[in-house]
N, C-alpha and C positions, 0 to 999 in steps of 0.2 A: 253473752258470750264470756267465758271464764277469762279472768286476767292472767296474762303470761307472767311467770317469775323469772328473774335473770339467774342464770346458772353461774356458779363460781367460776372466774376466770382471771388469774393473777398474771403479773408481769412474766413470770418464769414460765408460764405455760405457752407464752406466744413464741413460736420458733421463728417466724419471718414476718415482718410487716414492711411494707413499701407504698409510696403514694401512687395513685394512678392520675389520669388526666382530671384537670380541673373543669368546672362547668363554666365556660365563658361564651359569649359575652352576657348571658343572662344574669349572672350574679356577679358583679364587679367584687363583692366580698368573696375571697376564694373560698370554694367548697372542696374540702379534702376528701378524696375518694382512696381508700386504702384496702389492700387485702392483707390479711393476716393468717397464719396458719397455727391453730392450737394444735397441741400433742395429740397423736392418734386421730386427727380429723382433717378432712379436706380444708382447703382455702375458703374463706368467706370474704364478702365485701361489705364495707360499712362506709357511710358517708359522715364526715366530722366536720363541723365548721372550725376554722382556724383563720388566723390573720388580723388585721387591724379591725375587722368589723365583727369578730367572733365574741361580742360580748352578750350581756343580758342575762336574765334569770332563768332562761330556757336552757342553759348550759351546764346545770348541775352535774357532776358525775357520780355515777354509781359505784359503789366500793367494790363489787365484784368484778369489775371490768377494768382492764388497763386504762389509765388515765388519758391517753391518748386517743381512746376510742370509745369511751363510756358515754352512756346518755341514760336518763332515767326512764323507767317505764311509766307509761300513762294508762289509767284505767279506761280512758275513753277512747284509746287508740289500740284496737286489738294487734296492730302490728308492732307495737312498740314506739318509743320516742327516737330510736337510734336513726331512723331513715328520715327524721325531720331536718329540713335545711333551715338553719337561722340566716336570715337576711336582715337582721336589725341594724338599721342605718345604710342598707345597700339601695342601689337604684334599678329601676327597671330599665329595659333597653331604650326607653323613651325618655329616661331622665328622671322620672317621678320617684321620689324616695319613699320607701314603705317601713313600716315596722312590724310587719306581719310575718308569720311562719309560713313557708310552703312545704309541704310534705310530698315529694315525688316518690312515686312508686318505682322503686329500682328494680328494672329488669335487664335481662342478658339475653342476647341472640341465641337461637337455636344452633346446636353444634353438631348433633349427631348425623352421620350418613352424608356429609357434604362430599360432592364428586371431586371438587378441586382441592387439592392440598392446600392446607393453611399456613405453610411454610413460607417464610419471607427472607428477602435477602439481608445477609449479616450486616448489622450496624445500622439498619434502616428503621426509623420508628414505624410502629404497625398503624396501618391506616384503619380509622374507626369505621366499623360496618355501617352501612346503611340500613341493614336489616333490624327490625326491632319486634319482638313478640311479647304478648301480654303473659304475666305470670299466671301459673296454675292456681296459685293461692290468692290472687287478686279479687278484692271485693267489687262487685259491679257498683259503680257509683253513678255520677252525673253523666251527661252526654260527654262523648270523646272530643277531645279538642287536638290541635296539631301537636305533632311530636316535639319534645324539648331536647332530648338526648338519649342515646343509646350506649351503655357501658360496654367495655370491652368483656369478652367471654371468659367467665371464671366459673366453671362448673362446681356445684357444691350441693351436698345432700341436705334435706331438711334438718334442722335443729329443733330439737324438743326443748321446752322450758328454757328457753334462751331469750334475751333481750335484743339479739342480733339477727337482723333479717336475713334469711337464708335464701340464696337464688339457686333454683333447681332447673335445669334445662329440660325441656319437654321433649316429645318424640318427633316434632317436625322437622323438616330438613330444608332449611333455607340455604343460600348460596351466600359466599363472602368474596367480595371483590378482591381483597389481599393485596397484591403487589401495586406499588405506585411507580411513576416515572422517576428515574434516578435524578437527584439533585433537586426536586421539588419540595418545598417546605410542606408539612403536613397540613391536609386541608380542614379547617374548622368546620363543624356540622352547622347548618342552619338551625337556628333556635328561635322557636315562635314566641312572642309575647302573648300572654293569655288576654285573649278577646272577651271572653265570658267566663267569670268564676264560676266553679263549680259548687255543689252542695257544701257548705261549710260544716265543719264538725264543731265540738263543743266549744273549741278554742278559737273559731272563726278562722280556722286554717283551711283554705281550699286544697283540694286533693287534685293533683295532676296525674292523670292515666295515660299510659302510652297506647297508641292504636295497635291493632294487630300487624305482625310483620308480614311482608310479602313473602311468597314461596317461589317467587322466580329465581333464576340463576344469578342474575344481576341487578343491582339497584338501578333505578331510573337516574339516580346522581352519576356522572361519569366524571373521569379524571380531567382536569381543566387542560384543554390544549391538546388532547389525544383524540382522535376520532374513535367513535364507540366501536369495541371490538364484537365482531360477528360471532354469535354463539354457535358451536358445533351442533348442539343439541338443545332442544327446548320444548317444553310440554304446551303445545299450543292450546290446550284446555284451561290453562291457568288464566284467570282473570287479569287484565292489566291493572298495575297499581298507578295511582295519580299521585302527582307530587303536590307539594304545597300550592301551587298554581293552577292546579286542576288540569295539568297536562298529562295526557296518557304517556306512559312509558312504552317506547317503541319495541316490538317484539319481532323476532325472525322465526320463519318456518323451520320446523325440525328438520334435521338432515342426518344421514348415516355416515357421516365423515369419521374414519379412523383416527384422523389426526387429533393431537391435543389441542384444546383450546388455547392454550398459551402459545403465541407465535412471536416471531421477531418483529420488534418494533417498526411500525412504518412500512411493513410489507402488506399488500392486499391478500386476503386469504385465498388461497387456491381451491377451487372448487374440485372436489375428487370425481373421478371417472367422467371426466369432461362435462359435468353438469354445470348449469349457469350458477354463477356466483351471485348471490343476492347482493343488491347496493341499495344505498339510499335513493340514488337517482332513479330506480326502476329499470335500469339497463341490465341486460344479461349478457355474459361474456362466453363465447364458445371456446372448446378446449384448445384449438390452435393459438388463439391470442392469449389465453391464460398461460400456456406453456412459454410464449415469448415474451410475456410482459413481466417477468420476475423482477422486481425492481433491486438494484444492485448486482445484477448479473448480466454480462455481455449477451447481445443478441446472437442467436445461433445463427451461424453464416454457412451456407453451402458453398464449400471451397471448390467443387466442380464447375461453378459458374464464375469463378475468378480467373482472371488471366495472369497467373502467378508463375514464377519460376518452379519447375518441377521439383518436387521432394523425394520423388522415387527414382532418382537417377542412378545409374550404374556406378557413379562415383560417389561414394558417401561423403567425400570431402566436399564436393560441390554441393550436395544437398545441405550439409551442416553450414556452409558459408552462406547459402540462400536464406536459411531460416534467420541467421544473425544478422544479416544485412536487412531483411523484411523487418525484424524487431526493432532494430536501431532507426531505420527510416520512419516507422511507426512513431516511435518515441520522440524524435526530433519534430515531426509533425504535430503531435499533441502539445509540445511545448510552444510551437509557433502559435497554434490556435489559441491557446491560453492567453499568450502575450498580447495579441491581437484583440481578444475579447476581454481582456483584463480581468480574467478569471482568477480565483484563489490558487494559491500554490498547491500542488499535489505531487505524489510520487508517480511521476509519468512513467518509470520503468516498469512500476508493478501494474499500471493500467494496460500499457502495451502488452505485458507479458500475459495478462488475462484475456485480452483480446485474441492474441496468438494461440493460446491454450485452448480457448474455447472454440477457435476455428480449426483445431487440430494441426495447426502449422508448426509441428516439432518433429524432431526425430530421435531414433533411440528410445522409445517409450518404455520399453521393458528394462528393468534394472538387469545388470550383467556384472561379472566379476572380470577384472582385467582391463585391457584397452578397449576404447569405446570408438566404433566406426566413424571417421570423419574428423576425429578431434586428435591433434598432433601434440607432442611435447613442446612447451613454450607457447602455446596458445594463450592469448590474454583475454580477460573478460573485465568489463567495468560494472557489471551487475551480476549479482547471484542468479537472479532469474534467467541470465543468459546460459549459464551451466545447465539450469533445469531444461531449457528448451533443446538443447542438443544432448541430453542424458549423461552429461559428465558427473553431476552431483544433484539429487532430487530434492535436497532440503534448502529451503528457502531461507530459513532462520538457523536451525541447528548445524553443527559442525561435523556431525557424524552421519553419513548415510550408510544404510546396512539392509541386507536382505536374508531371507531363509533360503539356504542352498544344502543340496544332498550330497553327502560324502558316503559313497558306497550305500548301504542300507540306513545310514543314519542321516539325521537333519539337523543342522546347526544354523542359529542366525549369526553370520559373520559381517564385518565392515567391508564395503566396497570402495569407500572414498571418504577423505576427511579434508576439512578446509581449515588451515591455519590462518584467522583472521585478526590475530592480536588481541582477542576477547580474554583469552587465558594465557597463564604463564608458561608459554611454551620457549623452548630452547632450539634456535634455527640459525645459529652463526654459522654453522657448517651447512654447505649447500648440499651435502650428500647424507646428513644425518638430521633427523628431526626427532626431538623429545616432546612428545604430544600429551597433553593434559586432557584427562576425561572430561566429560560434560556434567554440569549440575553446578547451581549456585553455591560454590565452596565456601563463600562468605557467610552463610548461614546455617550450614550442616555439612556433615560428610557426605561426600558423593557416594552415590548407590551403584551397586553392581547389577544394572538393569539398563535396558534399551540399547542405547550406543555404545555405553561402556561394557556391556555384556557382550556385544558383538566384537569389540576389540579384544576382549579376553579369549574368546573363541577363535578369532583369527590368529592369535598367537600360536595355539595349538593346532589348528589346520593349516597354518603356513601359506594361505591364499595371499596373492599379491593385492595391495590396496592403492588406489589412485589418490595423490596427494596434491592438493591445490595450496600454494603459498600465496602471500598477499605483500604488496609494497605500497608505499605511499604515493599518491597520483600527485605530481608536482604541479599540475594545471588546475587542481582543486584543493582548497585547504583542508576539507573534510573527506575528500574522495579516497578511494582504494582501487587498486588494479590487482585483480586474481590472476595468477599464472599457474597453469597446469605443469607440474613439475615432474610427471612420469609415475612409474609404479615403484611401490616401496613394499617392504615387508617388515612385520613386528619381529624383533629379535629378543626383547625382554620387556617385561612390565613390573611394576611395584607399586607400593603405596607409601605416600609420604605426607608429612604435616605441611601444609601450605603457609604462607603469611598470616593468613586469617586465624590460623590455629585449627583448622578443620583437616581432615585426611581427604586426599585426592588421588586419583589414579595417574600413573605416569607410564608411557609407552616410548619405547626407543625404536624407531623405524630406521631401516637402512634402505638407501636407493639401490635399485637393481642395476647392474652394470650393463653396458652396451647400449645405452639410451642417449638421444641428443641432449645437448645442454639445455637446462631450463632456467632455474633461479641463478645457477652459477654464472651465466652469461650476462644477466641482469646485474649482478654485482660486479662483474668485470667492466660493464659499460658505465656504472655508477661511478666508478674509480676513474675512468678515462676522462669522463665529463669533468671531473674534479681537477685532475691532472693529464692533460694530453700526452705529456711526455712519458707518461707511464705505458702507453700503448707500443706494443712490439711491432717490428718489421715497417715502421714509419719511414717512408722515402722521402716525404716533404710535409712539413708541419701544417701548411694552409696552402691549398692551391689556388685560393681566391685572392692571395696576398692582402688580406684585410678588407677586401670588398664585401664579402658576406658579413652578416651580423655575428656569425659564429665561425670558428676557423673549419676548414674542410681537409682532413687527413688524406694523403696519399699512402695506401698500403699495399705492398706485394708480399703475399706468403707462398707464391707459387712457383715462380721462376726467377730469372736473372735479369727481367726486363728493367732497364734503368730508368724509365719515365715515360711521361706523355709527350705526344707530339706538340710542337709549340702552337699556342692560340692565345688570344687576348681574352682575359676574363672580364666579363661585364654581365649585368643582371637585368638589362632591358632590352627592347627590340630597338634596331636601327632600321628607321623607316625610310632613310634616304630622302629622295625627292618627293615622296608620297606626303611628307609631313605637312608641306605648304598648301596643299589641296585638301586636307582633311577638316571636316567641319567640327565645330565646337558643340559640346553637349549642354543642355540646359541644366543649370544648377539649382539646389534647393535652398530655402531660406530658413532652414530649422536653426534655432537660436544656438544650441549647444550641440546636440547629437540628433540623428534621426531616430524616433520612436516607433515601435510597433503599433500598427493601427491609425497612424496619422494620415488622414484622407487628404490632408494639404501637401504632402511631401511628394514631389514628382518622382523622386528615386523610388519610392514605394510603388508608384502607379506602374513605372516601367518594368518592375520586378513582379508583375502579375498580382499587386495588390499586396505584397508581404516582404518584409525585408529578408534577403537571401541568407543571412547568417545569424545564428543564435548569439546570445551574449558573450559568449567564450569564443567567438569566430570560427564555428563550426557550420559548413555548409549543410543547409536543410534539405534542399532537393536540387538535382541536376536540372539545368535549363538550357534551351537553345542558344540563349544569349544572356549573360549576367551583366547587370549595370550596377557599377560601384559609384559612389559619391566622387566627383571630380573637382577641378580646379575652380569652376564657377560656384560650387556650393559653399555657402558660409558656415556650415557646420564643422566642428573642431577636428583635430586629427584622431581624437579618441572615438570618433563616430564607429559604431560597429560596422558599418557598411564600407569601411576601408580596410581591406584585408590584403588582397593580392598586392596593391600598390606599396605596401610597406616591406615586402620582400619576406624572404623565408626566415624561420625562427628555429630551425632544426640543426642538430649537430650531424652533418653528414660525413661519409668516409667513402672515397672512391678506392675501390679495390680491384685487384686482377682476378679475373674468373679462370677456370681451368681451360675453356675452349671457346669462350665468347668475348674476349678482349676484356676491357675494363667495364667494371659495373658500378652501381650505386647502391649504398645502404646508410642506416641511420644508427646512431647510438642511442637515440631516445625512441620510446614508444611512441607510436602515432596512432591517434584515435581515428575511427572512420570519419571522413567529412573533413578533415584537417587539411589546410592548405600546405602543400609541399614545397613547390617552387613553379617559376614561370620557365616557359622554354625560350631562352634568350638567344638572339643571333641577329642576323641581317636578313631583311625581305628581300627576295630576289624574283626575278621574272622566270616564268616557266622555260623560256627559250635559252636562259643562261644557265640552266642546271648542268653540273658536271656529273657523269655517270658514275664517277668514282667516288662521289661525294656520299659517305655513310652517315653523315650528320644532318640529314634532311628531315624536316618535319612538313608533312601535308595532311589535309582531311581527307580520309578515305571517302570513295564515292558511296560505300555501303559499309556500316559497323556492324560488327556481330551484335547480336541482340543483348542489352544490358539492362536489366530491371533493378535499378539501384534507389528509385524512389519509393515512397510508401505506396501501399495499395489501397486507393481511395475506396474500393469495396468495402475494406474492412471498417471504414468509419461512416458507411452509409453514404458516401459521396458517388456521383458519377463517374464512371471510367471514361477517361479522356484519351485512351489508348496510349501510345509510346511517343505521340507527336510532341507533348509538352517536356520530354526529357531528351531525346536523342537530337544532338546538334546537326544541323545540315551541313552538306559539304561546302567549304568555303574557299575562295580563290587564294587565300594566303599561302605563301611557300616560305619557309624559314631555314636558312642554312647556318648552322653552328660550327662549320669547319674552320673558319679563320676567327671568329668572335662567338663567345658564349658562355654558359655557367654550367652548373652540375647537371642539369637536364640532359645535356649532350652525352652523358654516361649512361643514362637509363636505357636498358636492353628491352628487346620484345619478349612478350610471353603470350601465349594462347590462353593462360589462365592468369591474368594480370591482377595486381593489388592496387593499381593506380589507374584513373582514368582523367581525360583532359576535359577542361571546359572552357569556352570562349568568353572573355570578359572584356568590358569596356570601361574605361576611367579617365583617359586623357584625351579622347577625340571620339566622334559619333560615326566613324566609318565602321559599319558593321561587316564589311568585306575584310578587314584587316584587323581584327581583335587582337588582344593577348590571348596566349595560350597558357592557361594555369593548370596545374596537375593536382588532384585531391586524392586523398586515401580513399579507397574503395571499400576497405574493411579495417579491423583493428591489425595493426602491423607491429609485431614485437621487435625489439632491438636486434640489430645485425641480421635482419632479413632483406634480402635484395628487393629493391624497388624496381617494378616493371610496369610497362603499359602495353596495350595491343597497337601495333603499328598498322593493322589492317591489312586487307587483301584487295590489291588492285586488280582490275580486270585485264585479261590478256592470256598469253600462253605463259604459264608458269614455268614449264619444262624448258622452254627456249630463253627464259629470262627476260622476256619482253613484257611490258603492261602498259596500261595508259597513263600510269603515274610517272612520278619523277624518280622515285626510289627503285632501285634494281632489286628484283625478286632474289631471295636467298632461301636456302634450306633452313628451317627452324630447327633449333637445339633446346628448346625450352623443356622437353621431356614431360611435359604435363600430359595427363590423361585426355585432354581435349585438343591435344597438339594437331594442327592441320597440316603440318609438314613443310609449310614455307610461309613467307610473310613478304610484304613489300609490293 
């Protein structure tokens, strides 16, 4: 064979040179693998020894090659000396030092015709392929040994008269595994120590030759920690490739799946057309199971089997309220379960919203311009997912919700609602004007006229109304927000200005449409009143409780000339009279500091169906036939979460004069669903001593209108225990607040109430005479009248006679569900 001569190649001819991966741990002396690009020539690869072990006489540099890549040509080696690896002074993997030269035949994997893309995630090191193929120019040598290494894919045409080994890809089509799990370090290939030296050359240099590369889609070596991916297609005629331990590589039968082989991490592959999905365990999955077993997605629920409040009511307001109550009850239950099981913290609102959406438990599913049925101005929401469930704003993250609408024969994208959540620099000091900033990361680049920004621009020209949702800080949660629906606005002007970041942003001036109920304006008023109660107009008395309540209770009359209330003694507790001496004590707990969720040794937990009835913030989780708080016999501290009712009210109340229903009760504070409002205080009386003219009587009705306030256990896969675990039974207790009482005596009746009553025991164990506590049924905005359902006693309503103590009266609640009478 003729000797190859080195073609001239100087330093100026090399356009690019960069190191590739080192061969380790086979060669502790680093072996430099480089690519460099001569002018008018594809990239080539060479191996050059460098580092502390790169010495010896075998490293003479040729004059025609750049000094960092050069190696002398050898007449005894037709492939040249450049591909020889100097391991002078290096050690084998077993620690034995050698002074010999190993000349591996540098090969590259085949690259043409791969069905999977070789693109990788940006910024991640490329995973070295497991596939190796022999070079077309390799000379058959001694018997093949285990593979040492496979170089990255660098296509290069053959070079003539050059002392550089050229790597030319052949026409085979092996697969490359490509992507690796994020965050995992690059996996080092297994390198075999030579067990049997091959036929030495003239300089006693053994030749290492790569075995033929497999032609299957994926190498037998898999990513550590991740189950092997099922191939969507595979040539079953291809023989299996054995690993270094002679274990056959598992193969899967060919399928005709149209899905791409790359799937989301951790999800089992769904077999198409209901066919069985192959698995390592040998089990097959039918199509019904496959559809229901998608990991990360809630189980599909047949809502026709659920005993849930109707969502197809003639009253859109009732349907929207039912959706929100179901959502919040489900969210509270998820928190309770995670606390009991000590599970990791998660966003329970998103999980509850996902379950509700999957079960189609939502209203106003289609986007619309203008008002949304069932949603009223000043309605409040604690989570954005709540607005999605009632159709107020369908964006869970973005601030601008838009849709494509027809205007005559033309069609335009227009904005239908915006959320001002404090993320952007909006101007909203004026409760009737909002200067809204467009969407887009203004700190990185100018905002673009696209998506929501384009919809706002088109709404300026179309003049369509836009729903505006504002936000305020939640005083009960340091990081929480409350979203308030502020009604309909229209865009009057728009412009572009430079933000503080130096980039251009879109600005839109929206004006509130007249004739709407007060929204954010009322919130701003009550915020001012809480700071300075004297700023409230038409106040007749600064504090009805005369300091008994934790916060003063204002008396306000904006209706007529009524001078004040009938005289009564203000007190916040029940007066049991002679019953006190005959009441038994409750067993106390021995919790050292506070009662903890999931503590099986706490008797208070056992009495409340195995779970504490309140959340960490004091919100009632579920309505119960009887609720048991910690009592005087308990040694837990006063900060225990199971002490809520006994601490009294924590709300700014206002007693106000209604138009035709006497005095009423409302709050300056926003009240979240499940919040304790107040206790019905008064004196316990005997049924025979009831005065028919007493309008301040509380008694438990024999039958209460159906109220589904608790979560639906079916949504969590729990058995349905009907409403027996929610509705309190009729109790013998009768309370009169005519002579002594608190703010509860001013709560009026409504057939569509926002408050419900709950029996509670904490200072005795007589279940026939509990405390009557009122809790918020739903989110209640400030200055909304607080009402509960007095119930309907049995008897002839028209004659005013009934089996109860309260005289029947005509109802003036004016709700769509009004029964016409109560009592």
